[in-house]
C-alpha positions in Angstrom: -127.7 35.8 -47.8 -125.0 33.1 -47.9 -122.5 33.2 -45.1 -118.9 32.7 -46.1 -117.7 29.4 -44.7 -114.9 29.7 -42.1 -111.4 28.8 -43.1 -110.5 25.2 -42.1 -108.4 24.9 -39.0 -105.1 23.1 -39.0 -105.4 19.6 -37.5 -103.7 19.2 -34.2 -104.0 15.8 -32.6 -104.4 15.8 -28.9 -101.7 14.1 -26.8 -102.8 10.6 -25.6 -102.4 9.9 -21.9 -103.2 6.2 -21.4 -102.6 5.8 -17.7 -105.7 7.6 -16.7 -107.2 6.8 -13.3 -110.2 9.1 -13.2 -111.8 11.9 -15.1 -114.3 14.7 -14.6 -117.7 14.7 -16.3 -116.4 16.4 -19.4 -113.4 14.1 -19.7 -111.0 17.0 -19.5 -109.4 17.0 -16.1 -107.9 13.6 -15.3 -105.8 12.1 -12.6 -102.8 10.5 -14.3 -100.6 8.0 -12.5 -97.2 9.6 -11.7 -98.2 13.0 -13.1 -101.1 14.3 -11.0 -104.0 16.2 -12.6 -103.8 16.8 -16.4 -106.1 18.9 -18.6 -106.4 16.8 -21.8 -108.1 19.8 -23.6 -105.7 22.5 -22.4 -104.8 24.7 -25.3 -106.9 22.8 -27.8 -110.0 24.7 -28.9 -113.2 22.7 -28.6 -114.1 23.3 -32.3 -110.8 21.9 -33.7 -111.3 19.5 -36.6 -110.8 15.8 -35.8 -107.4 14.5 -37.0 -107.3 12.1 -39.9 -107.0 8.4 -39.1 -103.6 8.2 -37.4 -102.6 5.0 -39.2 -103.0 6.4 -42.7 -99.8 6.4 -44.7 -97.8 4.6 -42.0 -95.4 1.9 -43.0 -96.0 -1.6 -41.7 -93.0 -1.2 -39.4 -94.5 1.9 -37.8 -97.8 0.2 -37.4 -95.9 -2.7 -35.8 -94.1 -0.4 -33.3 -97.4 1.2 -32.3 -99.1 -2.2 -31.9 -96.1 -3.5 -29.9 -96.3 -0.4 -27.7 -100.0 -1.1 -26.9 -99.2 -4.7 -25.9 -96.2 -3.9 -23.8 -98.0 -1.0 -22.1 -100.9 -3.3 -21.1 -98.5 -6.0 -20.0 -96.7 -3.5 -17.8 -99.8 -1.9 -16.3 -102.3 -4.8 -16.0 -99.9 -7.8 -16.2 -102.0 -9.4 -18.9 -100.5 -12.2 -21.1 -98.9 -10.6 -24.1 -100.1 -13.1 -26.7 -103.7 -12.7 -25.5 -103.4 -8.9 -25.6 -102.0 -8.9 -29.1 -104.7 -11.2 -30.4 -107.4 -9.0 -28.8 -106.0 -5.8 -30.2 -105.7 -7.3 -33.7 -109.4 -8.3 -33.4 -110.2 -4.6 -33.1 -111.1 -4.4 -29.4 -110.1 -1.4 -27.4 -107.6 -2.0 -24.6 -109.1 -2.5 -21.2 -105.9 -1.1 -19.6 -105.8 2.1 -21.6 -108.1 5.0 -22.4 -107.8 6.5 -25.9 -108.9 10.1 -26.4 -111.7 10.1 -29.0 -110.7 6.6 -30.3 -113.1 3.7 -30.1 -111.1 0.9 -31.7 -107.4 0.1 -32.0 -107.9 0.2 -35.8 -108.6 3.9 -35.6 -105.1 4.4 -34.2 -103.0 2.1 -36.4 -105.3 0.9 -39.2 -105.2 -2.6 -40.5 -101.8 -4.1 -39.8 -100.4 -6.3 -42.7 -99.0 -9.7 -42.0 -95.4 -8.5 -42.0 -96.2 -5.8 -39.6 -97.9 -8.2 -37.2 -94.8 -10.5 -37.4 -92.5 -7.6 -36.6 -94.7 -6.5 -33.7 -94.4 -10.1 -32.3 -90.6 -9.8 -32.7 -90.5 -6.5 -30.8 -92.8 -7.7 -28.0 -90.9 -10.9 -27.5 -87.5 -9.2 -27.7 -88.4 -6.5 -25.2 -89.8 -9.0 -22.7 -86.9 -11.4 -23.0 -84.4 -8.6 -22.5 -86.4 -6.3 -20.2 -84.1 -6.7 -17.2 -81.0 -5.6 -19.1 -82.9 -2.9 -20.9 -84.2 -1.5 -17.6 -80.7 -1.5 -16.2 -79.5 0.6 -19.1 -82.5 3.0 -18.8 -81.7 3.5 -15.1 -78.0 4.0 -15.8 -78.7 6.7 -18.4 -81.6 8.4 -16.6 -80.7 8.1 -12.9 -82.8 11.1 -11.9 -85.9 9.2 -13.0 -86.3 5.8 -11.2 -88.2 3.4 -13.4 -90.9 2.8 -10.8 -91.6 6.5 -10.7 -91.8 6.9 -14.5 -95.2 6.6 -16.1 -95.9 3.3 -17.9 -95.9 5.3 -21.1 -92.4 6.6 -20.6 -91.1 3.2 -19.6 -92.6 1.4 -22.5 -91.5 3.9 -25.2 -87.9 3.8 -23.8 -87.9 0.0 -23.6 -89.1 -0.4 -27.2 -86.7 2.2 -28.5 -83.7 0.7 -26.7 -84.5 -2.7 -27.9 -84.5 -1.6 -31.5 -81.3 0.5 -31.0 -79.3 -2.2 -29.1 -80.7 -5.5 -30.2 -81.9 -4.8 -33.8 -78.8 -3.0 -34.9 -78.0 -4.2 -38.5 -81.7 -4.9 -39.1 -82.9 -1.4 -38.2 -80.6 1.6 -38.6 -80.0 3.3 -35.3 -81.1 6.7 -36.6 -84.4 5.2 -37.8 -84.9 3.4 -34.5 -84.4 6.7 -32.5 -86.7 8.6 -34.9 -89.4 6.0 -34.7 -89.2 5.9 -30.9 -89.6 9.7 -30.9 -92.7 9.4 -33.1 -94.3 6.8 -30.7 -93.5 9.2 -27.9 -95.3 12.1 -29.7 -98.3 9.9 -30.3 -98.8 8.6 -26.8 -96.7 10.7 -24.4 -96.5 14.2 -22.9 -95.0 17.1 -24.8 -91.7 16.6 -23.0 -91.4 12.9 -23.7 -89.9 13.0 -27.2 -87.0 15.1 -26.0 -86.5 12.8 -23.1 -86.5 9.7 -25.3 -84.1 11.3 -27.7 -81.7 12.2 -24.9 -81.7 8.8 -23.3 -81.4 6.8 -26.6 -78.7 9.2 -27.9 -76.8 8.8 -24.7 -76.9 5.0 -24.9 -75.9 5.0 -28.6 -72.9 7.3 -27.9 -71.8 5.3 -24.9 -71.7 2.1 -27.0 -69.9 3.8 -29.8 -72.6 3.0 -32.4 -73.0 5.1 -35.4 -76.4 6.6 -36.2 -75.7 6.6 -39.9 
């Protein structure tokens, strides 16, 4: 007697928490810097289907932003040289400063980045690092309840990247696109509350500077 196959479950990618310090034997309960203990599997049934490759269908610009996030995150956490981190990630090696849930290679996250995407990632990385002091000042001004040193490295990095595109790439990248893309990076790497936080901070900065999101 043939059993009726079960209906396929909707895919639901798990949130990625890269600043993991320690984990239990099942990799579920982890100590996360600045956040305490987090259950990576909470609310996600064990038999959920694995999500499709996250980089499929992404534009080269989105791939560049995700790649830039990876580099800037590792520079912030481990103080590694950005050029060396970028070259290593492009070579397909997993980051030594980050732990990916169910991901063995950086290519599984962003796919193969085309040449124009790599070039844009370099622009983003260099721009954020050159202007980080001013960017951090703006973040602190617009989110005074969250001192930068107390934010997780994920939160800081997403905000820095988003603010750079909003404030320094205006004219090259529409502000509405820059904000939306920062939110997408926040969804991919941050907690459930991070996208709303990023939207609020970036929206506040844009409004204060009188920039149009159109």
